C-alpha positions as CSV (number, residue, x, y, z in Angstrom):
1,M,-6.4,-52.6,-14.6
2,T,-2.9,-52.2,-14.9
3,P,-0.4,-54.0,-11.8
4,D,0.7,-50.6,-10.5
5,R,-2.8,-50.1,-9.3
6,L,-3.8,-54.3,-8.8
7,D,-0.5,-53.7,-6.1
8,T,-2.4,-50.0,-5.0
9,L,-5.0,-51.2,-4.1
10,I,-4.0,-54.6,-2.4
11,R,-2.3,-52.6,-0.5
12,A,-4.6,-50.2,0.1
13,H,-6.8,-53.2,1.2
14,Q,-4.1,-54.9,3.8
15,H,-3.4,-51.3,5.0
16,A,-7.1,-50.7,5.9
17,A,-6.7,-55.0,7.4
18,A,-4.3,-53.7,9.7
19,R,-5.2,-50.5,11.2
20,R,-8.3,-52.2,12.1
21,L,-7.3,-55.0,13.6
22,A,-4.4,-52.7,15.1
23,E,-7.6,-50.3,16.7
24,A,-8.8,-53.9,17.9
25,D,-6.3,-54.6,20.4
26,R,-5.9,-50.9,21.0
27,Q,-9.5,-51.5,22.5
28,V,-8.0,-55.1,24.5
29,A,-4.7,-53.3,26.2
30,I,-7.3,-51.1,27.6
31,N,-10.1,-52.8,28.5
32,D,-7.4,-54.4,29.9
33,F,-6.1,-52.3,31.8
34,W,-9.1,-51.3,33.2
35,R,-9.5,-54.7,34.3
36,G,-6.0,-54.5,36.4
37,A,-6.3,-50.9,37.1
38,D,-10.6,-51.9,39.1
39,A,-9.1,-54.9,40.7
40,A,-5.9,-53.1,42.1
41,W,-8.4,-50.7,43.1
42,A,-11.0,-53.2,45.1
43,R,-8.1,-54.9,46.7
44,I,-7.6,-51.5,48.5
45,Q,-11.0,-50.9,49.2
46,Q,-10.5,-54.2,51.3
47,G,-10.1,-54.0,55.5
48,A,-7.0,-55.3,56.0
49,S,-8.6,-58.9,57.7
50,E,-10.3,-59.6,54.0
51,R,-6.6,-58.8,52.1
52,L,-4.8,-61.5,54.8
53,S,-7.6,-63.8,53.8
54,R,-7.6,-63.5,50.5
55,S,-3.8,-63.8,51.0
56,T,-4.1,-66.9,52.9
57,R,-6.8,-68.9,50.7
58,R,-4.6,-67.8,47.8
59,L,-1.7,-69.1,49.5
60,Q,-3.5,-72.8,50.3
61,A,-4.5,-72.6,46.9
62,R,-0.8,-72.7,46.1
63,L,0.3,-75.1,48.2
64,D,-2.5,-77.6,47.7
65,R,-1.7,-77.4,43.4
66,R,2.0,-78.2,44.2
67,A,0.8,-81.0,46.5
68,A,-1.0,-82.8,44.7
69,A,1.5,-82.1,41.3
């Protein structure tokens, strides 16, 4: 096997590996996007009292963490 042929095979392997990694990264990004969109949609669907209650719980948790630090 010539050095040029070996180099070509190595580059082809690296290219294929990079494409697989890019596809996996793309799927992760798409899943993250839809997870965030689903969470936003769920929050929009909540009533005003539920949103206020959630905000109150989050603020209290934040204050508790700050007091503990």
